[in-house]
C-alpha positions in Angstrom: 6.6 7.5 -4.2 9.4 5.3 -5.7 8.8 1.6 -5.9 10.4 -0.2 -3.0 12.5 -3.3 -3.4 11.8 -6.2 -1.0 14.8 -8.3 0.0 13.8 -11.6 1.5 15.8 -14.4 3.0 13.2 -17.1 2.9 12.6 -19.8 5.4 15.7 -21.8 6.0 16.9 -22.1 9.6 20.5 -22.3 8.4 22.2 -19.0 8.5 23.4 -17.6 5.2 27.1 -18.2 4.6 29.6 -15.5 5.3 32.7 -14.9 3.2 30.9 -15.0 -0.1 33.3 -14.8 -3.0 30.8 -15.4 -5.9 27.3 -14.2 -6.6 25.0 -15.4 -9.3 22.1 -13.2 -10.3 19.0 -14.6 -12.0 16.4 -12.1 -13.1 12.9 -13.7 -13.2 9.6 -12.5 -14.7 6.8 -15.0 -15.0 9.1 -18.0 -15.4 7.3 -20.6 -13.2 8.0 -23.4 -15.7 11.7 -23.0 -15.7 12.9 -21.2 -12.6 13.3 -24.2 -10.4 15.4 -26.1 -12.9 17.5 -23.0 -13.5 18.3 -22.5 -9.8 19.0 -26.1 -9.2 21.4 -26.3 -12.2 23.2 -23.1 -11.1 23.6 -24.4 -7.5 24.8 -27.8 -8.8 27.4 -26.2 -11.1 28.7 -23.9 -8.3 28.9 -26.8 -5.9 30.9 -28.8 -8.4 33.6 -26.1 -8.9 33.5 -23.8 -5.9 33.7 -24.2 -2.1 30.2 -24.9 -0.7 29.9 -21.7 1.3 31.7 -19.4 -1.1 28.7 -18.5 -3.4 25.2 -17.2 -3.2 22.4 -17.3 -5.7 20.2 -14.2 -5.9 16.9 -14.6 -7.7 15.4 -11.2 -8.5 11.6 -11.6 -9.2 10.6 -8.6 -11.3 6.9 -8.4 -10.3 5.8 -11.8 -11.6 2.1 -12.4 -11.8 2.4 -16.2 -12.0 3.6 -18.7 -9.4 7.3 -17.9 -9.8 7.6 -16.4 -6.4 6.2 -19.5 -4.7 8.6 -21.7 -6.6 11.6 -19.6 -5.6 10.5 -19.5 -2.0 10.2 -23.3 -2.0 13.8 -23.7 -3.2 15.1 -21.0 -0.9 13.6 -22.6 2.2 15.9 -25.6 1.7 19.1 -23.8 0.8 20.3 -20.6 2.6 22.5 -19.8 -0.3 19.5 -19.0 -2.4 17.9 -15.6 -1.7 14.8 -14.0 -3.2 14.7 -10.3 -4.1 11.4 -8.9 -5.1 10.2 -5.9 -7.1 6.6 -4.9 -6.3 6.0 -4.2 -10.0 7.8 -5.1 -13.2 10.7 -2.7 -13.8 12.7 -4.5 -16.5 15.6 -6.9 -17.0 18.3 -4.3 -16.5 16.6 -3.0 -13.4 16.6 -6.5 -11.9 20.3 -6.9 -12.5 21.1 -3.5 -11.1 19.1 -4.4 -8.0 21.0 -7.7 -7.7 24.3 -6.1 -8.3 23.6 -3.6 -5.5 23.2 -6.3 -2.9 25.6 -9.0 -4.2 28.3 -9.8 -1.8 30.7 -11.6 -4.1 33.8 -10.1 -5.6 32.7 -11.9 -8.8 29.2 -11.7 -10.1 27.6 -14.0 -12.8 24.3 -13.6 -14.5 22.1 -16.0 -16.3 18.5 -16.1 -17.6 15.7 -17.9 -15.8 14.2 -19.4 -19.0 16.5 -22.4 -19.5 18.2 -21.2 -22.6 21.8 -21.1 -21.3 24.0 -24.1 -20.3 23.9 -23.3 -16.5 25.8 -26.4 -15.6 28.8 -24.6 -17.1 28.4 -21.7 -14.6 31.6 -22.7 -12.8 33.7 -22.1 -16.0 32.7 -18.5 -15.9 34.5 -18.1 -12.6 37.6 -20.0 -13.7 39.4 -17.1 -15.4 40.3 -14.7 -12.6 42.8 -12.7 -14.7 39.9 -11.3 -16.9 37.6 -8.5 -15.9 34.7 -10.3 -17.7 34.0 -13.7 -19.1 31.2 -13.9 -21.7 29.5 -17.1 -22.7 29.3 -16.4 -26.4 26.5 -18.1 -28.4 28.8 -19.5 -31.1 29.1 -23.1 -29.9 28.0 -26.2 -31.9 24.5 -26.4 -30.4 23.0 -23.0 -30.9 19.3 -22.7 -31.7 18.5 -19.0 -32.4 15.6 -17.3 -34.1 16.7 -16.0 -37.6 14.4 -13.0 -37.1 16.4 -11.9 -34.1 19.7 -13.0 -35.6 19.6 -10.6 -38.6 19.5 -7.3 -36.7 22.1 -8.6 -34.2 24.6 -8.9 -37.1 24.2 -5.2 -37.7 24.3 -4.4 -34.0 27.4 -6.4 -33.4 29.3 -4.8 -36.3 28.2 -1.4 -35.2 29.5 -2.1 -31.7 32.7 -3.5 -33.2 33.3 -0.3 -35.2 32.8 1.8 -32.1 35.0 -0.3 -29.8 37.6 -1.3 -32.4 37.3 -4.8 -31.0 36.0 -8.1 -32.3 32.8 -9.1 -30.4 31.5 -12.6 -31.0 28.4 -12.0 -28.9 27.4 -8.5 -27.7 24.4 -9.2 -25.5 24.8 -12.7 -24.1 23.0 -13.0 -20.8 25.4 -15.7 -19.5 28.5 -14.0 -18.2 30.6 -13.3 -15.1 32.4 -10.1 -14.2 34.3 -8.4 -11.4 31.7 -6.7 -9.2 33.9 -3.6 -8.5 34.4 -3.0 -12.2 30.7 -3.5 -13.1 29.6 -1.0 -10.5 31.8 1.7 -12.1 29.2 1.9 -14.9 26.1 1.5 -12.8 24.7 4.9 -13.9 24.9 3.8 -17.6 22.9 0.6 -17.3 19.4 0.9 -18.7 16.4 -0.8 -17.1 15.6 -2.9 -20.1 17.3 -5.7 -22.1 20.3 -3.5 -23.1 22.1 -4.1 -19.8 24.4 -6.7 -21.3 25.1 -4.6 -24.4 26.0 -1.6 -22.2 28.4 -3.5 -19.9 30.1 -5.1 -22.9 30.8 -1.8 -24.6 31.7 -0.1 -21.4 34.4 -2.6 -20.5 35.8 -2.8 -24.0 36.0 1.0 -24.3 38.0 1.2 -21.1 40.4 -1.5 -22.3 39.2 -4.1 -19.8 40.1 -7.8 -20.4 37.1 -9.5 -21.8 37.2 -13.3 -22.7 34.7 -15.1 -24.8 33.9 -18.8 -24.2 31.7 -20.6 -26.8 28.5 -22.0 -25.4 25.3 -23.7 -26.6 22.0 -21.9 -26.7 18.6 -23.8 -26.7 15.0 -22.7 -27.1 13.5 -21.1 -24.1 10.8 -22.5 -21.8 7.7 -20.3 -21.9 7.0 -17.1 -23.9 9.7 -14.7 -24.8 9.5 -11.1 -23.5 11.6 -9.7 -26.4 9.9 -7.5 -28.9 12.3 -7.6 -32.0 11.6 -4.1 -33.5 11.3 -2.1 -30.3 14.2 -3.8 -28.6 16.5 -3.6 -31.7 15.9 0.1 -31.8 16.7 0.3 -28.1 19.9 -1.7 -28.7 21.0 0.8 -31.4 20.3 3.7 -29.1 22.2 2.1 -26.3 25.2 1.4 -28.4 25.3 5.0 -29.7 24.7 6.5 -26.2 27.4 4.4 -24.6 29.7 5.1 -27.5 29.1 8.9 -27.0 30.0 8.5 -23.4 33.4 6.9 -24.1 34.2 8.0 -27.7 32.0 10.9 -28.8 34.2 12.0 -31.6 34.2 8.6 -33.2 30.4 8.3 -33.0 30.0 11.7 -34.6 32.7 11.3 -37.2 30.4 9.8 -40.0 28.0 12.7 -39.5 30.8 15.2 -39.6 32.2 13.8 -42.8 28.8 13.6 -44.4 27.9 17.2 -43.7 31.3 18.5 -44.9 31.0 16.4 -48.1 27.5 17.8 -48.6 28.8 21.3 -48.1 31.6 21.0 -50.6 29.5 19.3 -53.3 26.8 21.9 -52.9 29.3 24.8 -52.9 31.0 23.6 -56.1 27.6 23.2 -57.8 26.4 26.6 -56.7 29.7 28.2 -57.8 30.1 26.7 -61.2 26.5 26.0 -62.2 24.3 28.5 -60.4 27.0 31.1 -59.9 25.5 32.0 -56.5 25.5 30.4 -53.1 22.1 28.9 -52.1 20.5 28.2 -48.7 21.2 24.5 -48.9 24.9 25.2 -49.1 24.7 27.6 -46.1 22.7 25.0 -44.1 25.2 22.3 -44.9 28.1 24.5 -43.7 26.3 25.3 -40.5 25.5 21.6 -39.8 29.2 20.7 -40.6 30.6 23.4 -38.3 28.1 22.6 -35.5 28.7 18.9 -35.6 32.5 19.3 -35.7 32.5 21.7 -32.8 30.2 19.5 -30.8 32.4 16.4 -31.5 35.6 18.2 -30.5 34.1 19.7 -27.4 32.6 16.4 -26.3 36.0 14.7 -26.9 37.8 17.4 -24.9 35.4 17.0 -22.0 35.7 13.3 -22.1 39.6 13.4 -22.0 39.7 16.0 -19.2 37.3 14.0 -17.0 39.4 10.8 -17.4 42.7 12.4 -16.3 
C-alpha cells in the first residue's frame, strides 16, 4: 500500500485566508532547532511585502523523528496562514516539495530550507519580479559560507549543466527560489524525490527557454546536522542533469559519445589498414558503437521534436 500523506490545518480558530496568490513551501526533516525561526522569518518577510491574506506557508514534515512536528503545530495554532503537511515516513526533499506543490494554492510558489541557511527575510524579493518564470537566490553574495568539499563537485556540475543548456548558471541547485506554479507543474513527472529537485527545475526551465533571473544572496552555516552525502548526492546530481538533458536535448547529450566512437573507429581502421593490413574486431566494435549511438541520438531527437509540435 502506498504511503499516505496527511494534510493538517492545525488548531487556529481563524479560517485560512481565501484568494491566496503566493505559497511558500518549507520541507522539514528533523529540524526542531531551526524550524520555528525559519517559519517566523518567512511570515515576517511576506507580511512586510505582501498583503496579509495573500500568502500561505506550507511546512512539509518528511517523517521527522524529533520534535519538529510539535514545534510546527505550535506555530500553526496561532497563524492560520501556516499549514502542516505530514509524510508518515521519510520520502525525500524532492518528494516533500512535490507534495507541497500539489496542494499549494498560490499562482507563485517559493521554496526555502528549514535549517536557517538562507536569508528568509528576503523572501518578499523573490515575489517582486513577476515578469520572470523563476527567480533564484544565487549563493554568490558577499556573505557566503560554503563547504569546500561540496563546492568542488558543484563547479563541475554547474559547468556540465551550462554546456547542456547553453546558458550561464550562477547557482544550479539553490533551495531559495520562487517560480510560477503552473510552469513548475509542467515538469512534475521529471522531479526526483531526492535533493535533485532544484537541479531538475533549473534545467527544465532553461531548456524550454523560460525567463530565469538570479538574485545574489548570502548563505550561512546550517543549524543541526546536514542530510547531504557528498559522493552519493553528487553522482545523483550528474545522473539528474544527464537524464533531464536527454529529455530536452538528447542529441546534444549524446554528441560527445558519438564523436568519440567515430574517432575511435577511424583511428582503428587506419591502423588496421596500413599497419596490420586487416580489419580487427575492435574496429568493427567501434563502428557498431558509433552507428548505434548516432541512430539512437537522431531517433531520440526526432521523437523529441515531434512531441513538442
